PDBQT receptor file of N, H, CA, C and O in Angstrom, charges set to zero:
ATOM      1  N   MET A   1       0.874  -1.386   0.007  1.00  0.00    +0.000 N 
ATOM      2  CA  MET A   1      -0.114   0.009  -0.006  1.00  0.00    +0.000 C 
ATOM      3  C   MET A   1       0.891   1.208   0.012  1.00  0.00    +0.000 C 
ATOM      4  O   MET A   1       1.893   1.207   0.727  1.00  0.00    +0.000 OA
ATOM      5  N   ASP A   2       0.538   2.262  -0.853  1.00  0.00    +0.000 N 
ATOM      6  H   ASP A   2      -0.276   2.263  -1.433  1.00  0.00    +0.000 HD
ATOM      7  CA  ASP A   2       1.372   3.574  -0.986  1.00  0.00    +0.000 C 
ATOM      8  C   ASP A   2       0.939   4.366   0.328  1.00  0.00    +0.000 C 
ATOM      9  O   ASP A   2      -0.233   4.536   0.662  1.00  0.00    +0.000 OA
ATOM     10  N   ARG A   3       1.962   4.788   0.965  1.00  0.00    +0.000 N 
ATOM     11  H   ARG A   3       2.914   4.651   0.693  1.00  0.00    +0.000 HD
ATOM     12  CA  ARG A   3       1.704   5.599   2.243  1.00  0.00    +0.000 C 
ATOM     13  C   ARG A   3       2.209   7.024   1.881  1.00  0.00    +0.000 C 
ATOM     14  O   ARG A   3       2.635   7.707   2.812  1.00  0.00    +0.000 OA
ATOM     15  N   ARG A   4       2.205   7.542   0.631  1.00  0.00    +0.000 N 
ATOM     16  H   ARG A   4       1.858   6.987  -0.125  1.00  0.00    +0.000 HD
ATOM     17  CA  ARG A   4       2.712   8.866   0.574  1.00  0.00    +0.000 C 
ATOM     18  C   ARG A   4       1.654   9.760   0.917  1.00  0.00    +0.000 C 
ATOM     19  O   ARG A   4       0.501   9.335   0.985  1.00  0.00    +0.000 OA
ATOM     20  N   PHE A   5       1.942  11.008   1.151  1.00  0.00    +0.000 N 
ATOM     21  H   PHE A   5       2.878  11.353   1.096  1.00  0.00    +0.000 HD
ATOM     22  CA  PHE A   5       1.022  12.169   1.472  1.00  0.00    +0.000 C 
ATOM     23  C   PHE A   5       0.817  12.786   0.068  1.00  0.00    +0.000 C 
ATOM     24  O   PHE A   5       1.765  13.264  -0.554  1.00  0.00    +0.000 OA
ATOM     25  N   ILE A   6      -0.370  12.764  -0.384  1.00  0.00    +0.000 N 
ATOM     26  H   ILE A   6      -1.141  12.376   0.121  1.00  0.00    +0.000 HD
ATOM     27  CA  ILE A   6      -0.657  13.348  -1.676  1.00  0.00    +0.000 C 
ATOM     28  C   ILE A   6      -1.215  14.966  -1.538  1.00  0.00    +0.000 C 
ATOM     29  O   ILE A   6      -1.088  15.751  -2.477  1.00  0.00    +0.000 OA
ATOM     30  N   PHE A   7      -1.809  15.328  -0.320  1.00  0.00    +0.000 N 
ATOM     31  H   PHE A   7      -1.912  14.690   0.443  1.00  0.00    +0.000 HD
ATOM     32  CA  PHE A   7      -2.235  16.650  -0.231  1.00  0.00    +0.000 C 
ATOM     33  C   PHE A   7      -1.477  17.501   0.922  1.00  0.00    +0.000 C 
ATOM     34  O   PHE A   7      -1.732  17.466   2.126  1.00  0.00    +0.000 OA
ATOM     35  N   GLU A   8      -0.488  18.273   0.270  1.00  0.00    +0.000 N 
ATOM     36  H   GLU A   8      -0.281  18.301  -0.708  1.00  0.00    +0.000 HD
ATOM     37  CA  GLU A   8       0.130  19.304   1.261  1.00  0.00    +0.000 C 
ATOM     38  C   GLU A   8      -0.832  20.530   1.330  1.00  0.00    +0.000 C 
ATOM     39  O   GLU A   8      -1.968  20.511   0.857  1.00  0.00    +0.000 OA
ATOM     40  N   GLU A   9      -0.331  21.480   1.894  1.00  0.00    +0.000 N 
ATOM     41  H   GLU A   9       0.592  21.495   2.278  1.00  0.00    +0.000 HD
ATOM     42  CA  GLU A   9      -1.315  22.732   1.932  1.00  0.00    +0.000 C 
ATOM     43  C   GLU A   9      -1.666  23.309   0.892  1.00  0.00    +0.000 C 
ATOM     44  O   GLU A   9      -2.828  23.710   0.840  1.00  0.00    +0.000 OA
ATOM     45  N   PRO A  10      -0.743  23.534  -0.285  1.00  0.00    +0.000 N 
ATOM     46  CA  PRO A  10      -1.210  24.188  -1.508  1.00  0.00    +0.000 C 
ATOM     47  C   PRO A  10      -2.277  23.204  -2.199  1.00  0.00    +0.000 C 
ATOM     48  O   PRO A  10      -3.258  23.676  -2.775  1.00  0.00    +0.000 OA
ATOM     49  N   GLU A  11      -2.057  21.859  -2.124  1.00  0.00    +0.000 N 
ATOM     50  H   GLU A  11      -1.260  21.476  -1.656  1.00  0.00    +0.000 HD
ATOM     51  CA  GLU A  11      -2.988  20.960  -2.880  1.00  0.00    +0.000 C 
ATOM     52  C   GLU A  11      -4.204  20.999  -2.159  1.00  0.00    +0.000 C 
ATOM     53  O   GLU A  11      -5.232  20.990  -2.836  1.00  0.00    +0.000 OA
ATOM     54  N   LYS A  12      -4.311  21.045  -0.841  1.00  0.00    +0.000 N 
ATOM     55  H   LYS A  12      -3.475  21.052  -0.291  1.00  0.00    +0.000 HD
ATOM     56  CA  LYS A  12      -5.639  21.161  -0.059  1.00  0.00    +0.000 C 
ATOM     57  C   LYS A  12      -6.367  22.399  -0.548  1.00  0.00    +0.000 C 
ATOM     58  O   LYS A  12      -7.541  22.352  -0.915  1.00  0.00    +0.000 OA
ATOM     59  N   GLU A  13      -5.699  23.414  -0.543  1.00  0.00    +0.000 N 
ATOM     60  H   GLU A  13      -4.745  23.452  -0.245  1.00  0.00    +0.000 HD
ATOM     61  CA  GLU A  13      -6.328  24.790  -1.002  1.00  0.00    +0.000 C 
ATOM     62  C   GLU A  13      -6.857  24.639  -2.499  1.00  0.00    +0.000 C 
ATOM     63  O   GLU A  13      -7.967  25.070  -2.809  1.00  0.00    +0.000 OA
ATOM     64  N   GLN A  14      -6.150  24.111  -3.266  1.00  0.00    +0.000 N 
ATOM     65  H   GLN A  14      -5.248  23.761  -3.014  1.00  0.00    +0.000 HD
ATOM     66  CA  GLN A  14      -6.489  24.057  -4.783  1.00  0.00    +0.000 C 
ATOM     67  C   GLN A  14      -7.897  23.019  -4.843  1.00  0.00    +0.000 C 
ATOM     68  O   GLN A  14      -8.894  23.219  -5.537  1.00  0.00    +0.000 OA
ATOM     69  N   PHE A  15      -7.684  21.977  -4.001  1.00  0.00    +0.000 N 
ATOM     70  H   PHE A  15      -6.873  21.814  -3.438  1.00  0.00    +0.000 HD
ATOM     71  CA  PHE A  15      -8.791  20.975  -3.941  1.00  0.00    +0.000 C 
ATOM     72  C   PHE A  15     -10.163  21.705  -3.535  1.00  0.00    +0.000 C 
ATOM     73  O   PHE A  15     -11.235  21.491  -4.101  1.00  0.00    +0.000 OA
ATOM     74  N   THR A  16      -9.977  22.564  -2.512  1.00  0.00    +0.000 N 
ATOM     75  H   THR A  16      -9.106  22.737  -2.052  1.00  0.00    +0.000 HD
ATOM     76  CA  THR A  16     -11.095  23.257  -1.804  1.00  0.00    +0.000 C 
ATOM     77  C   THR A  16     -11.778  24.202  -2.848  1.00  0.00    +0.000 C 
ATOM     78  O   THR A  16     -13.001  24.295  -2.954  1.00  0.00    +0.000 OA
ATOM     79  N   ARG A  17     -10.774  24.975  -3.697  1.00  0.00    +0.000 N 
ATOM     80  H   ARG A  17      -9.781  24.899  -3.611  1.00  0.00    +0.000 HD
ATOM     81  CA  ARG A  17     -11.418  25.927  -4.713  1.00  0.00    +0.000 C 
ATOM     82  C   ARG A  17     -11.996  25.103  -5.778  1.00  0.00    +0.000 C 
ATOM     83  O   ARG A  17     -13.103  25.374  -6.243  1.00  0.00    +0.000 OA
ATOM     84  N   LEU A  18     -11.363  24.200  -6.148  1.00  0.00    +0.000 N 
ATOM     85  H   LEU A  18     -10.464  23.980  -5.770  1.00  0.00    +0.000 HD
ATOM     86  CA  LEU A  18     -12.064  23.269  -7.320  1.00  0.00    +0.000 C 
ATOM     87  C   LEU A  18     -13.409  22.740  -6.875  1.00  0.00    +0.000 C 
ATOM     88  O   LEU A  18     -14.380  22.775  -7.630  1.00  0.00    +0.000 OA
ATOM     89  N   MET A  19     -13.467  22.243  -5.629  1.00  0.00    +0.000 N 
ATOM     90  H   MET A  19     -12.678  22.214  -5.015  1.00  0.00    +0.000 HD
ATOM     91  CA  MET A  19     -14.586  21.567  -5.006  1.00  0.00    +0.000 C 
ATOM     92  C   MET A  19     -15.830  22.767  -5.060  1.00  0.00    +0.000 C 
ATOM     93  O   MET A  19     -16.961  22.475  -5.449  1.00  0.00    +0.000 OA
ATOM     94  N   ARG A  20     -15.498  23.995  -4.665  1.00  0.00    +0.000 N 
ATOM     95  H   ARG A  20     -14.580  24.232  -4.349  1.00  0.00    +0.000 HD
ATOM     96  CA  ARG A  20     -16.541  24.969  -4.604  1.00  0.00    +0.000 C 
ATOM     97  C   ARG A  20     -16.959  25.471  -5.962  1.00  0.00    +0.000 C 
ATOM     98  O   ARG A  20     -18.113  25.850  -6.164  1.00  0.00    +0.000 OA
ATOM     99  N   GLU A  21     -15.971  25.476  -6.949  1.00  0.00    +0.000 N 
ATOM    100  H   GLU A  21     -15.034  25.167  -6.785  1.00  0.00    +0.000 HD
ATOM    101  CA  GLU A  21     -16.449  25.655  -8.408  1.00  0.00    +0.000 C 
ATOM    102  C   GLU A  21     -17.439  24.525  -8.871  1.00  0.00    +0.000 C 
ATOM    103  O   GLU A  21     -18.523  24.761  -9.402  1.00  0.00    +0.000 OA
ATOM    104  N   TYR A  22     -16.963  23.318  -8.619  1.00  0.00    +0.000 N 
ATOM    105  H   TYR A  22     -16.081  23.126  -8.187  1.00  0.00    +0.000 HD
ATOM    106  CA  TYR A  22     -17.971  22.180  -9.032  1.00  0.00    +0.000 C 
ATOM    107  C   TYR A  22     -19.344  22.223  -8.217  1.00  0.00    +0.000 C 
ATOM    108  O   TYR A  22     -20.401  21.864  -8.735  1.00  0.00    +0.000 OA
ATOM    109  N   GLU A  23     -19.258  22.663  -6.979  1.00  0.00    +0.000 N 
ATOM    110  H   GLU A  23     -18.400  22.955  -6.558  1.00  0.00    +0.000 HD
ATOM    111  CA  GLU A  23     -20.452  22.890  -6.215  1.00  0.00    +0.000 C 
ATOM    112  C   GLU A  23     -21.316  23.817  -7.052  1.00  0.00    +0.000 C 
ATOM    113  O   GLU A  23     -22.433  23.424  -7.390  1.00  0.00    +0.000 OA
ATOM    114  N   ALA A  24     -20.867  25.065  -7.424  1.00  0.00    +0.000 N 
ATOM    115  H   ALA A  24     -19.960  25.384  -7.149  1.00  0.00    +0.000 HD
ATOM    116  CA  ALA A  24     -21.628  26.006  -8.039  1.00  0.00    +0.000 C 
ATOM    117  C   ALA A  24     -22.103  25.453  -9.402  1.00  0.00    +0.000 C 
ATOM    118  O   ALA A  24     -23.250  25.686  -9.785  1.00  0.00    +0.000 OA
ATOM    119  N   CYS A  25     -21.267  24.750 -10.113  1.00  0.00    +0.000 N 
ATOM    120  H   CYS A  25     -20.336  24.561  -9.802  1.00  0.00    +0.000 HD
ATOM    121  CA  CYS A  25     -21.601  24.487 -11.552  1.00  0.00    +0.000 C 
ATOM    122  C   CYS A  25     -22.611  23.233 -11.511  1.00  0.00    +0.000 C 
ATOM    123  O   CYS A  25     -23.516  23.090 -12.334  1.00  0.00    +0.000 OA
ATOM    124  N   CYS A  26     -22.371  22.426 -10.550  1.00  0.00    +0.000 N 
ATOM    125  H   CYS A  26     -21.636  22.543  -9.882  1.00  0.00    +0.000 HD
ATOM    126  CA  CYS A  26     -23.455  21.198 -10.598  1.00  0.00    +0.000 C 
ATOM    127  C   CYS A  26     -24.597  21.434  -9.702  1.00  0.00    +0.000 C 
ATOM    128  O   CYS A  26     -25.439  20.556  -9.513  1.00  0.00    +0.000 OA
ATOM    129  N   GLN A  27     -24.657  22.619  -9.131  1.00  0.00    +0.000 N 
ATOM    130  H   GLN A  27     -23.973  23.333  -9.285  1.00  0.00    +0.000 HD
ATOM    131  CA  GLN A  27     -25.980  23.013  -8.243  1.00  0.00    +0.000 C 
ATOM    132  C   GLN A  27     -26.143  21.907  -7.048  1.00  0.00    +0.000 C 
ATOM    133  O   GLN A  27     -27.229  21.460  -6.676  1.00  0.00    +0.000 OA
ATOM    134  N   VAL A  28     -24.975  21.577  -6.562  1.00  0.00    +0.000 N 
ATOM    135  H   VAL A  28     -24.094  21.940  -6.865  1.00  0.00    +0.000 HD
ATOM    136  CA  VAL A  28     -25.149  20.741  -5.250  1.00  0.00    +0.000 C 
ATOM    137  C   VAL A  28     -24.610  21.636  -4.171  1.00  0.00    +0.000 C 
ATOM    138  O   VAL A  28     -23.912  22.619  -4.424  1.00  0.00    +0.000 OA
ATOM    139  N   ARG A  29     -24.953  21.267  -2.967  1.00  0.00    +0.000 N 
ATOM    140  H   ARG A  29     -25.519  20.469  -2.761  1.00  0.00    +0.000 HD
ATOM    141  CA  ARG A  29     -24.460  21.989  -1.871  1.00  0.00    +0.000 C 
ATOM    142  C   ARG A  29     -23.586  21.078  -0.879  1.00  0.00    +0.000 C 
ATOM    143  O   ARG A  29     -23.959  20.039  -0.333  1.00  0.00    +0.000 OA
ATOM    144  N   VAL A  30     -22.365  21.693  -0.776  1.00  0.00    +0.000 N 
ATOM    145  H   VAL A  30     -22.063  22.536  -1.220  1.00  0.00    +0.000 HD
ATOM    146  CA  VAL A  30     -21.426  20.998   0.334  1.00  0.00    +0.000 C 
ATOM    147  C   VAL A  30     -21.856  21.271   1.584  1.00  0.00    +0.000 C 
ATOM    148  O   VAL A  30     -21.912  22.424   2.010  1.00  0.00    +0.000 OA
ATOM    149  N   LEU A  31     -22.219  20.151   2.325  1.00  0.00    +0.000 N 
ATOM    150  H   LEU A  31     -22.173  19.214   1.978  1.00  0.00    +0.000 HD
ATOM    151  CA  LEU A  31     -22.691  20.417   3.766  1.00  0.00    +0.000 C 
ATOM    152  C   LEU A  31     -21.362  20.462   4.609  1.00  0.00    +0.000 C 
ATOM    153  O   LEU A  31     -21.218  21.342   5.457  1.00  0.00    +0.000 OA
ATOM    154  N   THR A  32     -20.515  19.639   4.407  1.00  0.00    +0.000 N 
ATOM    155  H   THR A  32     -20.632  18.924   3.718  1.00  0.00    +0.000 HD
ATOM    156  CA  THR A  32     -19.430  19.499   5.159  1.00  0.00    +0.000 C 
ATOM    157  C   THR A  32     -18.246  18.753   4.416  1.00  0.00    +0.000 C 
ATOM    158  O   THR A  32     -18.510  17.872   3.598  1.00  0.00    +0.000 OA
ATOM    159  N   PHE A  33     -17.020  19.089   4.687  1.00  0.00    +0.000 N 
ATOM    160  H   PHE A  33     -16.806  19.805   5.351  1.00  0.00    +0.000 HD
ATOM    161  CA  PHE A  33     -16.018  18.213   4.014  1.00  0.00    +0.000 C 
ATOM    162  C   PHE A  33     -14.757  18.267   4.897  1.00  0.00    +0.000 C 
ATOM    163  O   PHE A  33     -14.635  19.124   5.772  1.00  0.00    +0.000 OA
ATOM    164  N   CYS A  34     -13.796  17.307   4.642  1.00  0.00    +0.000 N 
ATOM    165  H   CYS A  34     -13.894  16.610   3.931  1.00  0.00    +0.000 HD
ATOM    166  CA  CYS A  34     -12.609  17.155   5.418  1.00  0.00    +0.000 C 
ATOM    167  C   CYS A  34     -11.605  16.679   4.280  1.00  0.00    +0.000 C 
ATOM    168  O   CYS A  34     -11.874  15.752   3.517  1.00  0.00    +0.000 OA
ATOM    169  N   VAL A  35     -10.337  17.455   4.240  1.00  0.00    +0.000 N 
ATOM    170  H   VAL A  35     -10.118  18.208   4.861  1.00  0.00    +0.000 HD
ATOM    171  CA  VAL A  35      -9.219  17.098   3.391  1.00  0.00    +0.000 C 
ATOM    172  C   VAL A  35      -8.071  16.620   4.313  1.00  0.00    +0.000 C 
ATOM    173  O   VAL A  35      -7.529  17.378   5.117  1.00  0.00    +0.000 OA
ATOM    174  N   THR A  36      -7.757  15.418   4.164  1.00  0.00    +0.000 N 
ATOM    175  H   THR A  36      -8.197  14.802   3.511  1.00  0.00    +0.000 HD
ATOM    176  CA  THR A  36      -6.518  15.137   5.042  1.00  0.00    +0.000 C 
ATOM    177  C   THR A  36      -5.329  14.955   4.070  1.00  0.00    +0.000 C 
ATOM    178  O   THR A  36      -5.480  15.162   2.866  1.00  0.00    +0.000 OA
ATOM    179  N   SER A  37      -4.195  14.583   4.573  1.00  0.00    +0.000 N 
ATOM    180  H   SER A  37      -4.072  14.415   5.551  1.00  0.00    +0.000 HD
ATOM    181  CA  SER A  37      -3.066  14.493   3.803  1.00  0.00    +0.000 C 
ATOM    182  C   SER A  37      -3.209  13.280   2.721  1.00  0.00    +0.000 C 
ATOM    183  O   SER A  37      -2.584  13.320   1.662  1.00  0.00    +0.000 OA
ATOM    184  N   LYS A  38      -3.943  12.362   3.007  1.00  0.00    +0.000 N 
ATOM    185  H   LYS A  38      -4.451  12.329   3.868  1.00  0.00    +0.000 HD
ATOM    186  CA  LYS A  38      -4.188  11.135   2.167  1.00  0.00    +0.000 C 
ATOM    187  C   LYS A  38      -5.538  10.876   1.395  1.00  0.00    +0.000 C 
ATOM    188  O   LYS A  38      -5.618  10.135   0.415  1.00  0.00    +0.000 OA
ATOM    189  N   HIS A  39      -6.552  11.546   1.932  1.00  0.00    +0.000 N 
ATOM    190  H   HIS A  39      -6.488  12.147   2.728  1.00  0.00    +0.000 HD
ATOM    191  CA  HIS A  39      -7.848  11.387   1.359  1.00  0.00    +0.000 C 
ATOM    192  C   HIS A  39      -8.743  12.525   1.678  1.00  0.00    +0.000 C 
ATOM    193  O   HIS A  39      -8.268  13.438   2.353  1.00  0.00    +0.000 OA
ATOM    194  N   HIS A  40     -10.103  12.599   1.241  1.00  0.00    +0.000 N 
ATOM    195  H   HIS A  40     -10.488  11.857   0.692  1.00  0.00    +0.000 HD
ATOM    196  CA  HIS A  40     -10.996  13.394   1.661  1.00  0.00    +0.000 C 
ATOM    197  C   HIS A  40     -12.248  12.832   1.801  1.00  0.00    +0.000 C 
ATOM    198  O   HIS A  40     -12.499  11.702   1.381  1.00  0.00    +0.000 OA
ATOM    199  N   HIS A  41     -13.309  13.761   2.539  1.00  0.00    +0.000 N 
ATOM    200  H   HIS A  41     -13.105  14.679   2.880  1.00  0.00    +0.000 HD
ATOM    201  CA  HIS A  41     -14.633  13.263   2.716  1.00  0.00    +0.000 C 
ATOM    202  C   HIS A  41     -15.555  14.475   2.403  1.00  0.00    +0.000 C 
ATOM    203  O   HIS A  41     -15.341  15.612   2.825  1.00  0.00    +0.000 OA
ATOM    204  N   ILE A  42     -16.562  14.127   1.649  1.00  0.00    +0.000 N 
ATOM    205  H   ILE A  42     -16.736  13.204   1.306  1.00  0.00    +0.000 HD
ATOM    206  CA  ILE A  42     -17.414  15.270   1.222  1.00  0.00    +0.000 C 
ATOM    207  C   ILE A  42     -18.835  14.793   1.629  1.00  0.00    +0.000 C 
ATOM    208  O   ILE A  42     -19.143  13.643   1.314  1.00  0.00    +0.000 OA
ATOM    209  N   LEU A  43     -19.727  15.560   2.295  1.00  0.00    +0.000 N 
ATOM    210  H   LEU A  43     -19.477  16.494   2.550  1.00  0.00    +0.000 HD
ATOM    211  CA  LEU A  43     -21.139  15.272   2.314  1.00  0.00    +0.000 C 
ATOM    212  C   LEU A  43     -21.838  16.423   1.453  1.00  0.00    +0.000 C 
ATOM    213  O   LEU A  43     -21.700  17.634   1.625  1.00  0.00    +0.000 OA
ATOM    214  N   LEU A  44     -22.553  15.835   0.569  1.00  0.00    +0.000 N 
ATOM    215  H   LEU A  44     -22.665  14.851   0.429  1.00  0.00    +0.000 HD
ATOM    216  CA  LEU A  44     -23.245  16.704  -0.356  1.00  0.00    +0.000 C 
ATOM    217  C   LEU A  44     -24.851  16.688  -0.271  1.00  0.00    +0.000 C 
ATOM    218  O   LEU A  44     -25.413  15.677   0.148  1.00  0.00    +0.000 OA
ATOM    219  N   GLU A  45     -25.534  17.741  -0.644  1.00  0.00    +0.000 N 
ATOM    220  H   GLU A  45     -25.077  18.563  -0.985  1.00  0.00    +0.000 HD
ATOM    221  CA  GLU A  45     -26.946  17.763  -0.681  1.00  0.00    +0.000 C 
ATOM    222  C   GLU A  45     -27.198  17.891  -2.284  1.00  0.00    +0.000 C 
ATOM    223  O   GLU A  45     -26.733  18.821  -2.942  1.00  0.00    +0.000 OA
ATOM    224  N   VAL A  46     -27.887  16.979  -2.763  1.00  0.00    +0.000 N 
ATOM    225  H   VAL A  46     -28.265  16.223  -2.228  1.00  0.00    +0.000 HD
ATOM    226  CA  VAL A  46     -28.256  16.931  -4.107  1.00  0.00    +0.000 C 
ATOM    227  C   VAL A  46     -29.634  17.386  -4.303  1.00  0.00    +0.000 C 
ATOM    228  O   VAL A  46     -30.521  16.886  -3.612  1.00  0.00    +0.000 OA
ATOM    229  N   PRO A  47     -29.936  18.393  -5.279  1.00  0.00    +0.000 N 
ATOM    230  CA  PRO A  47     -31.312  18.842  -5.367  1.00  0.00    +0.000 C 
ATOM    231  C   PRO A  47     -32.137  17.737  -6.083  1.00  0.00    +0.000 C 
ATOM    232  O   PRO A  47     -31.604  16.908  -6.821  1.00  0.00    +0.000 OA
ATOM    233  N   LYS A  48     -33.474  17.773  -5.822  1.00  0.00    +0.000 N 
ATOM    234  H   LYS A  48     -33.907  18.446  -5.222  1.00  0.00    +0.000 HD
ATOM    235  CA  LYS A  48     -34.416  16.995  -6.545  1.00  0.00    +0.000 C 
ATOM    236  C   LYS A  48     -34.332  17.227  -7.982  1.00  0.00    +0.000 C 
ATOM    237  O   LYS A  48     -34.184  18.351  -8.461  1.00  0.00    +0.000 OA
ATOM    238  N   LYS A  49     -34.436  16.052  -8.732  1.00  0.00    +0.000 N 
ATOM    239  H   LYS A  49     -34.556  15.139  -8.342  1.00  0.00    +0.000 HD
ATOM    240  CA  LYS A  49     -34.394  16.167 -10.197  1.00  0.00    +0.000 C 
ATOM    241  C   LYS A  49     -35.501  17.033 -10.600  1.00  0.00    +0.000 C 
ATOM    242  O   LYS A  49     -36.596  16.883 -10.056  1.00  0.00    +0.000 OA
ATOM    243  N   PRO A  50     -35.314  17.976 -11.552  1.00  0.00    +0.000 N 
ATOM    244  CA  PRO A  50     -36.399  18.816 -12.175  1.00  0.00    +0.000 C 
ATOM    245  C   PRO A  50     -37.369  17.855 -12.964  1.00  0.00    +0.000 C 
ATOM    246  O   PRO A  50     -37.058  16.789 -13.497  1.00  0.00    +0.000 OA
ATOM    247  N   ASP A  51     -38.569  18.435 -12.928  1.00  0.00    +0.000 N 
ATOM    248  H   ASP A  51     -38.822  19.301 -12.495  1.00  0.00    +0.000 HD
ATOM    249  CA  ASP A  51     -39.564  17.750 -13.923  1.00  0.00    +0.000 C 
ATOM    250  C   ASP A  51     -39.125  17.782 -15.303  1.00  0.00    +0.000 C 
ATOM    251  O   ASP A  51     -39.146  16.797 -16.041  1.00  0.00    +0.000 OA
ATOM    252  N   VAL A  52     -38.674  19.089 -15.676  1.00  0.00    +0.000 N 
ATOM    253  H   VAL A  52     -38.657  19.889 -15.076  1.00  0.00    +0.000 HD
ATOM    254  CA  VAL A  52     -38.294  19.111 -17.091  1.00  0.00    +0.000 C 
ATOM    255  C   VAL A  52     -36.871  19.321 -17.159  1.00  0.00    +0.000 C 
ATOM    256  O   VAL A  52     -36.392  20.269 -16.537  1.00  0.00    +0.000 OA
ATOM    257  N   LEU A  53     -36.137  18.560 -17.833  1.00  0.00    +0.000 N 
ATOM    258  H   LEU A  53     -36.526  17.790 -18.339  1.00  0.00    +0.000 HD
ATOM    259  CA  LEU A  53     -34.558  18.624 -17.983  1.00  0.00    +0.000 C 
ATOM    260  C   LEU A  53     -34.359  19.606 -19.266  1.00  0.00    +0.000 C 
ATOM    261  O   LEU A  53     -35.133  19.695 -20.219  1.00  0.00    +0.000 OA
ATOM    262  N   PRO A  54     -33.290  20.237 -19.097  1.00  0.00    +0.000 N 
ATOM    263  CA  PRO A  54     -32.850  21.221 -20.119  1.00  0.00    +0.000 C 
ATOM    264  C   PRO A  54     -32.280  20.463 -21.282  1.00  0.00    +0.000 C 
ATOM    265  O   PRO A  54     -31.730  19.368 -21.161  1.00  0.00    +0.000 OA
ATOM    266  N   MET A  55     -32.431  21.067 -22.354  1.00  0.00    +0.000 N 
ATOM    267  H   MET A  55     -32.878  21.956 -22.453  1.00  0.00    +0.000 HD
ATOM    268  CA  MET A  55     -31.959  20.460 -23.719  1.00  0.00    +0.000 C 
ATOM    269  C   MET A  55     -30.364  20.457 -23.634  1.00  0.00    +0.000 C 
ATOM    270  O   MET A  55     -29.735  21.124 -22.812  1.00  0.00    +0.000 OA
ATOM    271  N   SER A  56     -29.833  19.675 -24.525  1.00  0.00    +0.000 N 
ATOM    272  H   SER A  56     -30.344  19.132 -25.192  1.00  0.00    +0.000 HD
ATOM    273  CA  SER A  56     -28.409  19.562 -24.608  1.00  0.00    +0.000 C 
ATOM    274  C   SER A  56     -27.670  20.807 -24.883  1.00  0.00    +0.000 C 
ATOM    275  O   SER A  56     -26.585  21.024 -24.343  1.00  0.00    +0.000 OA
ATOM    276  N   GLU A  57     -28.260  21.693 -25.766  1.00  0.00    +0.000 N 
ATOM    277  H   GLU A  57     -29.141  21.516 -26.205  1.00  0.00    +0.000 HD
ATOM    278  CA  GLU A  57     -27.752  22.929 -26.219  1.00  0.00    +0.000 C 
ATOM    279  C   GLU A  57     -27.651  23.828 -25.095  1.00  0.00    +0.000 C 
ATOM    280  O   GLU A  57     -26.652  24.541 -24.994  1.00  0.00    +0.000 OA
ATOM    281  N   GLN A  58     -28.693  23.878 -24.131  1.00  0.00    +0.000 N 
ATOM    282  H   GLN A  58     -29.504  23.299 -24.212  1.00  0.00    +0.000 HD
ATOM    283  CA  GLN A  58     -28.649  24.722 -22.927  1.00  0.00    +0.000 C 
ATOM    284  C   GLN A  58     -27.544  24.259 -21.793  1.00  0.00    +0.000 C 
ATOM    285  O   GLN A  58     -27.001  25.074 -21.046  1.00  0.00    +0.000 OA
ATOM    286  N   VAL A  59     -27.311  22.991 -21.768  1.00  0.00    +0.000 N 
ATOM    287  H   VAL A  59     -27.752  22.329 -22.375  1.00  0.00    +0.000 HD
ATOM    288  CA  VAL A  59     -26.342  22.536 -20.790  1.00  0.00    +0.000 C 
ATOM    289  C   VAL A  59     -25.056  22.855 -21.234  1.00  0.00    +0.000 C 
ATOM    290  O   VAL A  59     -24.232  23.189 -20.383  1.00  0.00    +0.000 OA
ATOM    291  N   LEU A  60     -24.682  22.805 -22.600  1.00  0.00    +0.000 N 
ATOM    292  H   LEU A  60     -25.352  22.533 -23.291  1.00  0.00    +0.000 HD
ATOM    293  CA  LEU A  60     -23.531  23.124 -23.046  1.00  0.00    +0.000 C 
ATOM    294  C   LEU A  60     -23.094  24.551 -23.104  1.00  0.00    +0.000 C 
ATOM    295  O   LEU A  60     -21.979  24.838 -23.538  1.00  0.00    +0.000 OA
TER     296      LEU A  60
């Protein structure tokens, strides 16, 4: 098993920034998260699926 640390402080900060960007883009809500040196935990709230889905052109 590989025991390297993959998240130092700069990587943790970048991970958090990217997570917040995806949160806004994907319309989910991050309820809580924890980024350690070796892995991460994220608890998300996913919105209810809309009755009418957007067309492919709207998504792009």
